C-alpha positions in Angstrom: 22.5 -2.8 -18.2 21.8 0.6 -19.3 18.5 0.1 -20.5 17.5 -1.5 -16.9 18.8 1.1 -14.9 16.7 3.8 -17.0 13.4 1.0 -16.1 14.2 1.3 -12.7 14.7 4.8 -13.1 11.1 5.6 -13.9 9.6 2.8 -11.9 8.0 5.0 -9.3 5.9 6.9 -11.9 4.9 3.0 -12.7 3.8 2.8 -8.8 1.6 5.7 -8.8 0.0 4.8 -12.2 -0.6 1.6 -10.7 -2.0 3.4 -7.1 -3.9 5.5 -8.8 -5.7 2.3 -11.0 -6.3 0.4 -8.1 -7.9 3.5 -6.2 -10.2 4.0 -9.1 -11.1 0.6 -9.4 -11.8 0.8 -6.0 -14.3 3.7 -7.2 -15.7 1.9 -10.2 -17.0 -1.5 -8.5 -19.7 0.2 -6.4 -21.0 1.7 -9.6 -20.6 -1.8 -11.0 -22.9 -3.1 -8.4 -25.3 -0.9 -8.8 -25.6 -1.7 -11.9 -26.0 -5.0 -11.8 -28.6 -4.3 -9.5 -30.6 -2.2 -11.6 -30.1 -4.8 -14.5 -31.4 -7.2 -12.3 -34.4 -5.4 -11.3 -35.5 -5.6 -15.1 -37.0 -2.0 -13.9 -34.9 0.8 -15.9 -38.0 3.2 -16.8 -38.8 3.1 -13.5 -35.0 4.1 -12.1 -34.8 8.8 -11.0 -32.5 10.2 -13.5 -29.2 10.3 -11.3 -29.5 6.3 -11.6 -30.7 6.0 -14.9 -27.3 7.8 -15.9 -25.3 5.5 -13.7 -26.5 2.5 -15.7 -26.6 4.2 -18.8 -22.8 5.2 -18.4 -22.1 1.4 -16.7 -23.6 -0.4 -20.0 -21.2 1.7 -22.1 -18.4 0.9 -20.4 -18.9 -3.2 -19.7 -20.5 -3.7 -22.9 -17.6 -4.6 -25.0 -16.7 -7.0 -21.9 -19.9 -8.8 -21.5 -23.5 -9.3 -22.6 -24.7 -10.5 -19.4 -23.8 -8.1 -16.5 -26.5 -9.7 -13.9 -24.1 -12.6 -13.6 -20.9 -12.0 -15.3 -20.1 -9.2 -12.8 -19.8 -11.6 -9.8 -16.8 -12.1 -10.8 -15.8 -8.8 -10.3 -16.2 -7.8 -6.9 -14.8 -6.8 -3.6 -12.0 -4.5 -2.6 -8.2 -4.7 -1.5 -9.1 -6.7 1.7 -11.1 -9.3 0.0 -12.4 -9.9 -3.7 -13.0 -11.7 -6.6 -11.0 -10.3 -9.9 -12.0 -12.7 -13.2 -12.8 -15.1 -11.0 -9.4 -14.8 -8.6 -10.3 -15.1 -5.4 -7.6 -12.5 -3.1 -7.6 -11.9 0.3 -5.3 -10.0 2.3 -3.3 -12.2 5.0 -4.2 -10.5 8.1 -8.3 -10.4 6.6 -7.2 -14.9 7.1 -5.3 -14.1 10.1 -8.1 -12.1 11.6 -10.7 -14.6 10.2 -8.7 -17.6 12.1 -8.5 -15.6 15.4 -11.8 -14.6 15.3 -13.3 -18.6 14.5 -10.3 -19.9 16.0 -10.2 -22.4 13.5 -8.9 -22.4 9.5 -11.4 -22.4 7.0 -8.9 -23.5 4.2 -11.2 -22.5 0.7 -10.7 -18.6 2.2 -7.2 -19.0 3.7 -5.9 -20.1 0.0 -7.2 -17.0 -1.4 -4.2 -15.0 0.7 -1.4 -17.5 -0.8 -0.7 -15.8 -3.9 -0.3 -11.9 -2.4 1.9 -14.3 1.0 4.5 -15.8 -2.1 4.4 -12.2 -3.6 5.3 -10.9 -0.3 8.4 -13.5 0.1 9.6 -12.4 -2.9 8.8 -8.7 -2.9 9.0 -8.2 0.6 6.4 -5.0 1.7 5.5 -4.8 -2.0 1.8 -4.1 -0.9 1.9 -1.4 1.4 4.0 0.8 -1.2 2.1 -0.5 -4.6 -1.4 -1.8 -4.0 -2.7 -0.4 -0.3 -5.3 2.4 -1.9 -4.4 3.9 1.3 -0.7 4.3 0.3 -2.2 7.2 -2.5 -4.0 9.2 0.2 -1.2 9.1 2.6 2.0 10.1 0.5 -0.3 12.9 -1.0 -0.7 13.8 2.9 2.8 13.6 3.1 3.1 16.3 0.0 0.9 18.7 2.0 2.7 18.1 5.2 5.9 19.2 3.1 4.2 22.2 1.7 2.8 22.9 5.9 6.7 22.9 6.5 8.3 25.3 4.4 5.2 27.7 5.0 6.6 27.6 8.4 3.8 25.6 10.2 4.2 22.9 12.9 4.1 19.7 11.5 5.7 16.9 14.1 8.5 14.7 13.4 8.8 12.6 16.0 10.3 9.2 16.0 8.7 6.4 18.0 9.4 2.4 18.5 8.8 0.7 15.0 7.8 -2.2 16.9 4.4 -1.0 18.4 2.9 -2.3 15.2 4.0 -5.7 16.0 2.6 -5.0 19.5 -1.0 -4.0 17.9 -0.7 -7.3 15.6 -0.6 -9.4 18.2 -3.2 -7.5 20.5 -5.8 -7.5 17.4 -5.1 -10.9 17.0 -6.2 -11.7 20.7 -9.0 -9.6 20.9 -10.5 -11.1 17.7 -10.1 -14.4 19.2 -12.1 -13.1 22.5 -14.7 -11.4 21.2 -15.2 -13.4 17.8 -14.7 -10.3 15.1 -12.1 -9.4 13.0 -11.1 -6.6 15.1 -8.6 -5.7 12.4 -10.9 -5.0 9.9 -11.8 -1.7 11.8 -8.6 0.0 11.7 -6.7 -1.2 8.7 -6.4 1.7 6.3 -6.9 -0.7 3.1 -10.4 -2.7 4.6 -11.2 1.4 5.9 -10.9 2.8 2.3 -12.4 0.3 0.6 -15.5 0.2 2.7 -15.8 3.7 3.2 -15.7 4.4 -0.9 -18.5 1.7 -1.2 -20.8 3.5 1.5 -20.3 6.6 0.0 -21.3 5.7 -3.8 -23.6 2.6 -2.9 -25.7 4.2 -0.1 -24.8 7.8 -0.2 -22.9 7.6 3.4 -19.8 6.9 5.5 -19.0 4.8 8.2 -17.1 5.8 11.3 -14.5 4.3 9.5 -13.9 7.5 7.5 -13.3 9.1 10.7 -11.1 6.8 12.1 -8.8 7.5 8.7 -8.8 10.9 8.8 -7.5 10.6 12.3 -4.8 8.6 10.8 -4.1 11.8 8.4 -3.9 13.8 11.4 -1.4 11.4 13.3 0.7 11.5 10.3 0.6 15.6 9.9 0.5 16.2 13.7 2.7 13.4 15.3 5.4 11.5 12.8 5.5 11.2 9.1 4.0 8.5 8.1 3.3 7.4 11.7 0.6 5.3 11.4 2.1 3.0 8.8 5.4 3.0 10.6 4.3 2.7 14.0 0.8 1.4 14.1 -0.4 -0.5 11.3 -1.1 -4.3 11.9 -0.9 -5.0 8.0 2.2 -3.3 8.1 3.5 -5.1 10.6 2.4 -8.3 9.1 3.7 -7.6 5.4 7.6 -6.5 7.1 7.6 -10.0 9.0 6.8 -12.2 5.8 9.0 -9.7 3.8 11.7 -10.0 6.0 14.1 -12.2 4.1 12.6 -10.9 0.9 14.7 -12.0 -2.8 14.4 -8.3 -4.0 15.9 -5.7 -2.7 17.4 -2.0 -3.3 20.6 -2.0 -3.4 23.6 0.5 -3.4 26.9 0.9 -5.8 29.1 2.7 -3.8 31.0 3.2 -6.6 28.6 5.3 -8.7 27.2 7.4 -4.7 28.1 10.7 -4.1 26.5 10.8 -0.8 24.2 13.7 -1.5 21.7 11.5 1.1 18.7 12.9 -1.3 18.0 9.1 -1.1 17.6 9.5 2.9 15.5 12.4 2.9 12.7 11.2 0.2 12.5 7.7 2.3 8.8 7.8 4.3 9.8 5.6 6.4 12.8 6.8 7.4 15.3 4.5 6.3 18.9 4.8 6.0 19.9 3.6 2.0 22.5 5.8 2.1 24.4 3.5 4.7 23.1 0.4 3.0 20.3 0.3 5.9 17.0 -0.8 4.3 15.9 -3.6 6.5 12.3 -5.6 6.9 10.5 -1.9 6.8 11.4 -1.1 2.9 8.0 -1.4 0.8 10.6 -1.1 -2.7 8.8 1.8 -3.6 11.6 3.0 -5.4 11.2 6.6 -4.6 15.2 6.9 -3.5 16.2 4.9 -7.1 13.9 7.5 -8.6 15.8 10.8 -6.6 19.1 9.7 -7.0 21.2 11.6 -9.6 24.0 9.1 -9.9 22.0 5.9 -10.5 23.8 4.6 -7.3 20.3 2.7 -6.6 18.8 -0.7 -7.9 17.1 -3.8 -7.8 18.9 -6.9 -6.9 18.4 -10.8 -6.1 19.9 -11.0 -2.7 18.2 -12.5 0.9 19.7 -9.8 2.7 20.7 -6.2 2.4 24.5 -5.3 2.5 26.5 -4.0 5.1 27.5 -0.6 4.9 30.0 -0.5 2.6 31.5 3.2 3.5 31.0 6.4 1.8 30.0 6.8 -2.1 33.3 6.7 -4.4 32.3 10.2 -5.6 31.7 11.8 -2.6 33.9 14.1 -0.9 34.5 12.1 2.2 35.8 9.2 0.0 38.1 11.8 -1.8 39.4 12.9 1.4 40.4 9.3 2.7 42.2 8.4 -0.2 43.9 11.5 -0.1 44.9 11.2 3.1 46.1 7.4 2.5 
Protein backbone atom coordinates (compact mmCIF):
# COMPACT_ATOMS: atom_id res chain seq x y z
CA UNK A 1 0.00 0.00 0.00
CA UNK A 2 2.81 2.40 0.92
CA UNK A 3 4.69 1.57 -2.29
CA UNK A 4 1.57 2.22 -4.39
CA UNK A 5 1.06 5.56 -2.64
CA UNK A 6 4.64 6.63 -3.33
CA UNK A 7 4.34 5.64 -7.00
CA UNK A 8 1.08 7.56 -7.45
CA UNK A 9 2.60 10.60 -5.74
CA UNK A 10 5.25 10.77 -8.49
CA UNK A 11 3.00 10.01 -11.46
CA UNK A 12 2.83 13.69 -12.42
CA UNK A 13 6.59 13.63 -13.04
CA UNK A 14 6.11 10.58 -15.25
CA UNK A 15 3.32 12.42 -17.08
CA UNK A 16 5.61 15.34 -17.84
CA UNK A 17 8.21 12.89 -19.09
CA UNK A 18 5.62 11.26 -21.38
CA UNK A 19 4.42 14.64 -22.69
CA UNK A 20 7.99 15.71 -23.37
CA UNK A 21 8.66 12.41 -25.11
CA UNK A 22 5.62 12.79 -27.36
CA UNK A 23 6.65 16.33 -28.26
CA UNK A 24 10.23 15.20 -28.97
CA UNK A 25 8.85 12.42 -31.17
CA UNK A 26 6.88 14.95 -33.22
CA UNK A 27 10.11 16.88 -33.74
CA UNK A 28 12.00 13.73 -34.72
CA UNK A 29 9.50 12.44 -37.28
CA UNK A 30 10.04 15.19 -39.91
CA UNK A 31 13.80 14.65 -39.70
CA UNK A 32 13.27 10.93 -40.26
CA UNK A 33 11.11 11.76 -43.27
CA UNK A 34 13.84 13.97 -44.72
CA UNK A 35 16.44 11.28 -44.14
CA UNK A 36 14.22 8.70 -45.83
CA UNK A 37 13.84 11.04 -48.79
CA UNK A 38 17.59 11.53 -49.07
CA UNK A 39 18.13 7.77 -48.98
CA UNK A 40 15.52 7.21 -51.69
CA UNK A 41 17.21 9.79 -53.92
CA UNK A 42 20.63 8.08 -53.63
CA UNK A 43 22.32 11.45 -54.02
CA UNK A 44 24.14 12.05 -50.76
CA UNK A 45 27.11 13.75 -52.47
CA UNK A 46 24.78 16.34 -54.01
CA UNK A 47 23.23 17.40 -50.71
CA UNK A 48 24.13 20.81 -49.24
CA UNK A 49 26.01 20.77 -45.91
CA UNK A 50 22.89 21.29 -43.78
CA UNK A 51 21.07 18.36 -45.37
CA UNK A 52 24.18 16.20 -45.10
CA UNK A 53 24.27 16.95 -41.37
CA UNK A 54 20.62 15.86 -41.07
CA UNK A 55 21.30 12.70 -43.05
CA UNK A 56 24.38 11.82 -40.99
CA UNK A 57 22.56 12.45 -37.68
CA UNK A 58 19.54 10.37 -38.63
CA UNK A 59 21.75 7.58 -39.98
CA UNK A 60 23.59 7.44 -36.65
CA UNK A 61 20.29 7.45 -34.77
CA UNK A 62 18.51 4.79 -36.83
CA UNK A 63 21.41 2.51 -37.75
CA UNK A 64 20.98 0.22 -34.69
CA UNK A 65 17.32 -0.34 -35.64
CA UNK A 66 17.20 -0.61 -39.42
CA UNK A 67 19.32 -1.64 -42.37
CA UNK A 68 16.87 -0.34 -44.97
CA UNK A 69 15.68 3.15 -43.87
CA UNK A 70 14.12 3.82 -47.27
CA UNK A 71 11.45 1.20 -46.54
CA UNK A 72 11.62 0.44 -42.83
CA UNK A 73 10.90 4.03 -41.75
CA UNK A 74 7.47 3.76 -43.35
CA UNK A 75 6.37 2.01 -40.15
CA UNK A 76 7.10 5.15 -38.16
CA UNK A 77 5.09 8.09 -39.55
CA UNK A 78 2.34 10.58 -38.79
CA UNK A 79 1.36 12.65 -35.76
CA UNK A 80 -0.94 12.30 -32.75
CA UNK A 81 -3.82 13.10 -35.13
CA UNK A 82 -3.22 9.96 -37.16
CA UNK A 83 -0.10 7.90 -37.62
CA UNK A 84 1.72 4.59 -37.71
CA UNK A 85 3.84 3.37 -34.83
CA UNK A 86 5.86 0.24 -35.58
CA UNK A 87 3.20 -0.84 -38.06
CA UNK A 88 0.28 -0.19 -35.68
CA UNK A 89 -2.06 2.40 -37.17
CA UNK A 90 -3.64 4.73 -34.59
CA UNK A 91 -5.93 7.71 -35.02
CA UNK A 92 -7.55 10.28 -32.79
CA UNK A 93 -11.28 9.43 -32.49
CA UNK A 94 -12.01 13.03 -33.52
CA UNK A 95 -10.20 12.39 -36.82
CA UNK A 96 -12.48 9.42 -37.48
CA UNK A 97 -15.63 11.36 -36.59
CA UNK A 98 -14.52 14.20 -38.86
CA UNK A 99 -13.86 11.80 -41.72
CA UNK A 100 -17.22 10.08 -41.29
CA UNK A 101 -19.02 13.43 -41.23
CA UNK A 102 -17.13 14.78 -44.26
CA UNK A 103 -17.71 11.70 -46.43
CA UNK A 104 -21.07 10.69 -44.96
CA UNK A 105 -19.77 7.13 -44.90
CA UNK A 106 -17.63 4.88 -42.74
CA UNK A 107 -14.30 3.67 -44.06
CA UNK A 108 -13.79 0.82 -41.64
CA UNK A 109 -10.02 0.33 -42.03
CA UNK A 110 -9.58 3.94 -40.90
CA UNK A 111 -12.37 3.85 -38.29
CA UNK A 112 -10.79 0.85 -36.58
CA UNK A 113 -7.55 2.80 -36.05
CA UNK A 114 -9.41 4.73 -33.32
CA UNK A 115 -10.47 1.56 -31.47
CA UNK A 116 -7.50 1.43 -29.07
CA UNK A 117 -7.75 5.14 -28.11
CA UNK A 118 -11.50 4.75 -27.55
CA UNK A 119 -11.07 1.68 -25.34
CA UNK A 120 -8.33 3.39 -23.31
CA UNK A 121 -10.56 6.44 -22.86
CA UNK A 122 -13.41 4.27 -21.59
CA UNK A 123 -10.95 2.87 -19.06
CA UNK A 124 -8.90 5.95 -18.15
CA UNK A 125 -11.16 8.84 -19.10
CA UNK A 126 -9.84 12.02 -20.65
CA UNK A 127 -6.25 10.76 -20.26
CA UNK A 128 -5.27 11.74 -23.83
CA UNK A 129 -5.69 15.39 -22.91
CA UNK A 130 -3.49 15.08 -19.84
CA UNK A 131 -0.91 12.49 -20.88
CA UNK A 132 -0.54 12.41 -24.68
CA UNK A 133 -1.70 15.66 -26.32
CA UNK A 134 1.41 17.58 -27.47
CA UNK A 135 -0.44 20.87 -27.00
CA UNK A 136 -0.88 20.10 -23.29
CA UNK A 137 2.86 20.50 -22.71
CA UNK A 138 2.73 24.00 -24.21
CA UNK A 139 -0.53 24.90 -22.47
CA UNK A 140 0.81 23.90 -19.06
CA UNK A 141 3.99 25.90 -19.61
CA UNK A 142 1.77 28.79 -20.68
CA UNK A 143 -0.24 28.38 -17.47
CA UNK A 144 3.00 28.63 -15.48
CA UNK A 145 3.72 31.86 -17.33
CA UNK A 146 0.27 33.10 -16.33
CA UNK A 147 1.06 32.32 -12.69
CA UNK A 148 4.28 34.34 -12.86
CA UNK A 149 2.49 37.25 -14.54
CA UNK A 150 -0.20 37.17 -11.85
CA UNK A 151 2.40 37.23 -9.08
CA UNK A 152 4.06 40.18 -10.82
CA UNK A 153 0.78 42.08 -10.62
CA UNK A 154 0.06 41.95 -14.35
CA UNK A 155 -3.52 41.40 -15.56
CA UNK A 156 -4.27 37.71 -16.22
CA UNK A 157 -7.95 36.96 -16.60
CA UNK A 158 -9.64 34.17 -14.65
CA UNK A 159 -13.09 34.25 -16.22
CA UNK A 160 -15.32 31.21 -16.05
CA UNK A 161 -17.35 30.29 -19.10
CA UNK A 162 -19.91 27.56 -19.70
CA UNK A 163 -18.14 24.21 -20.08
CA UNK A 164 -20.90 23.02 -22.40
CA UNK A 165 -19.62 25.44 -25.05
CA UNK A 166 -17.10 22.87 -26.30
CA UNK A 167 -19.89 20.36 -26.91
CA UNK A 168 -21.54 22.95 -29.15
CA UNK A 169 -18.22 23.36 -30.98
CA UNK A 170 -18.11 19.58 -31.47
CA UNK A 171 -21.63 19.47 -32.91
CA UNK A 172 -21.07 22.50 -35.16
CA UNK A 173 -17.80 20.97 -36.39
CA UNK A 174 -19.57 17.75 -37.34
CA UNK A 175 -22.27 19.69 -39.21
CA UNK A 176 -19.76 21.90 -41.03
CA UNK A 177 -17.73 18.84 -42.02
CA UNK A 178 -20.86 17.23 -43.45
CA UNK A 179 -21.80 20.41 -45.33
CA UNK A 180 -18.36 21.26 -46.71
CA UNK A 181 -17.05 17.74 -47.25
CA UNK A 182 -13.83 18.58 -45.39
CA UNK A 183 -12.61 17.68 -41.91
CA UNK A 184 -13.11 21.05 -40.21
CA UNK A 185 -11.65 19.88 -36.90
CA UNK A 186 -8.16 19.62 -38.39
CA UNK A 187 -8.07 23.42 -38.67
CA UNK A 188 -8.72 24.17 -34.99
CA UNK A 189 -7.72 21.05 -33.03
CA UNK A 190 -4.48 21.74 -31.10
CA UNK A 191 -2.92 18.23 -31.34
CA UNK A 192 -3.39 18.31 -35.13
CA UNK A 193 -2.10 21.88 -35.35
CA UNK A 194 1.02 21.29 -33.27
CA UNK A 195 2.05 18.17 -35.18
CA UNK A 196 1.39 19.76 -38.55
CA UNK A 197 3.18 23.03 -37.77
CA UNK A 198 6.24 21.23 -36.40
CA UNK A 199 6.35 19.25 -39.64
CA UNK A 200 6.04 22.43 -41.73
CA UNK A 201 8.79 24.16 -39.74
CA UNK A 202 11.28 21.31 -40.19
CA UNK A 203 10.39 19.71 -43.52
CA UNK A 204 9.46 22.81 -45.55
CA UNK A 205 11.07 25.57 -43.44
CA UNK A 206 7.88 27.50 -42.80
CA UNK A 207 4.67 27.76 -40.83
CA UNK A 208 1.02 27.61 -41.81
CA UNK A 209 -2.01 29.53 -40.59
CA UNK A 210 -2.41 26.93 -37.86
CA UNK A 211 0.56 28.39 -36.00
CA UNK A 212 -1.22 31.74 -35.77
CA UNK A 213 -4.40 30.09 -34.52
CA UNK A 214 -2.51 28.12 -31.89
CA UNK A 215 -0.80 31.28 -30.62
CA UNK A 216 -4.25 32.84 -30.31
CA UNK A 217 -5.34 29.91 -28.12
CA UNK A 218 -2.36 30.57 -25.84
CA UNK A 219 -3.37 34.24 -25.58
CA UNK A 220 -6.96 33.16 -24.92
CA UNK A 221 -5.75 31.10 -21.97
CA UNK A 222 -3.76 34.04 -20.61
CA UNK A 223 -6.20 36.86 -21.22
CA UNK A 224 -9.62 35.22 -20.94
CA UNK A 225 -9.68 31.99 -18.91
CA UNK A 226 -7.15 29.63 -17.38
CA UNK A 227 -6.75 26.66 -19.75
CA UNK A 228 -9.76 28.18 -21.46
CA UNK A 229 -9.37 26.54 -24.86
CA UNK A 230 -9.19 23.01 -23.43
CA UNK A 231 -12.00 23.65 -20.96
CA UNK A 232 -14.43 25.61 -23.12
CA UNK A 233 -13.61 25.28 -26.84
CA UNK A 234 -11.66 22.14 -27.76
CA UNK A 235 -13.86 19.66 -29.69
CA UNK A 236 -11.47 16.83 -28.85
CA UNK A 237 -11.78 17.64 -25.16
CA UNK A 238 -15.55 17.47 -25.55
CA UNK A 239 -15.39 14.07 -27.25
CA UNK A 240 -12.97 12.59 -24.72
CA UNK A 241 -15.08 13.92 -21.83
CA UNK A 242 -18.15 12.20 -23.24
CA UNK A 243 -16.31 8.93 -23.85
CA UNK A 244 -14.73 9.01 -20.41
CA UNK A 245 -17.82 9.92 -18.44
CA UNK A 246 -18.08 6.41 -16.98
CA UNK A 247 -14.34 5.69 -16.85
CA UNK A 248 -13.16 2.95 -14.52
CA UNK A 249 -10.01 4.66 -13.22
CA UNK A 250 -10.73 7.75 -11.12
CA UNK A 251 -8.99 9.91 -8.56
CA UNK A 252 -10.78 9.85 -5.22
CA UNK A 253 -10.24 11.46 -1.83
CA UNK A 254 -9.59 9.56 1.37
CA UNK A 255 -11.42 11.74 3.86
CA UNK A 256 -9.66 10.18 6.85
CA UNK A 257 -6.29 11.65 5.83
CA UNK A 258 -7.50 14.91 4.22
CA UNK A 259 -6.65 18.13 6.08
CA UNK A 260 -8.75 20.50 3.90
CA UNK A 261 -5.70 22.48 2.77
CA UNK A 262 -7.32 22.99 -0.70
CA UNK A 263 -3.99 22.68 -2.51
CA UNK A 264 -5.65 20.16 -4.84
CA UNK A 265 -8.20 22.75 -5.95
CA UNK A 266 -5.56 25.43 -6.49
CA UNK A 267 -3.31 23.24 -8.64
CA UNK A 268 -6.14 21.92 -10.86
CA UNK A 269 -5.92 23.77 -14.17
CA UNK A 270 -9.41 22.60 -15.11
CA UNK A 271 -11.02 24.29 -12.11
CA UNK A 272 -12.37 21.06 -10.65
CA UNK A 273 -13.13 20.56 -6.96
CA UNK A 274 -11.25 17.55 -5.54
CA UNK A 275 -11.64 18.96 -2.03
CA UNK A 276 -15.38 18.34 -2.26
CA UNK A 277 -15.08 15.05 -4.19
CA UNK A 278 -16.19 16.73 -7.41
CA UNK A 279 -14.07 15.54 -10.35
CA UNK A 280 -16.68 14.75 -12.98
CA UNK A 281 -16.12 13.84 -16.62
CA UNK A 282 -13.78 16.79 -17.18
CA UNK A 283 -10.96 15.23 -15.13
CA UNK A 284 -8.04 14.11 -17.30
CA UNK A 285 -6.33 12.10 -14.53
CA UNK A 286 -3.27 14.34 -14.78
CA UNK A 287 -2.39 13.51 -11.11
CA UNK A 288 -1.33 17.09 -10.29
CA UNK A 289 -3.68 17.03 -7.29
CA UNK A 290 -2.19 13.74 -6.10
CA UNK A 291 1.33 15.13 -6.38
CA UNK A 292 0.55 18.30 -4.41
CA UNK A 293 -1.44 16.65 -1.59
CA UNK A 294 0.66 16.84 1.62
CA UNK A 295 -1.18 13.98 3.36
CA UNK A 296 -1.55 11.53 0.44
CA UNK A 297 -5.33 11.81 0.68
CA UNK A 298 -5.85 11.46 -3.08
CA UNK A 299 -5.27 8.27 -5.06
CA UNK A 300 -6.59 6.25 -7.99
CA UNK A 301 -9.53 3.90 -7.47
CA UNK A 302 -11.41 1.50 -9.74
CA UNK A 303 -15.01 2.74 -9.84
CA UNK A 304 -17.49 3.97 -12.45
CA UNK A 305 -18.57 7.09 -10.56
CA UNK A 306 -17.24 9.74 -8.23
CA UNK A 307 -18.01 9.65 -4.55
CA UNK A 308 -20.62 12.02 -3.21
CA UNK A 309 -19.24 14.71 -0.92
CA UNK A 310 -17.91 12.96 2.19
CA UNK A 311 -17.69 16.04 4.37
CA UNK A 312 -14.62 17.87 5.66
CA UNK A 313 -11.28 16.13 5.98
CA UNK A 314 -10.75 14.42 9.31
CA UNK A 315 -7.41 16.17 9.81
CA UNK A 316 -8.88 19.61 9.17
CA UNK A 317 -10.07 22.26 11.61
CA UNK A 318 -13.72 22.13 10.53
CA UNK A 319 -14.05 18.40 11.21
CA UNK A 320 -12.39 18.73 14.60
CA UNK A 321 -14.69 21.62 15.43
CA UNK A 322 -17.75 19.56 14.44
CA UNK A 323 -16.56 16.63 16.50
CA UNK A 324 -15.97 18.88 19.50
CA UNK A 325 -19.43 20.38 19.18
CA UNK A 326 -21.03 16.93 19.09
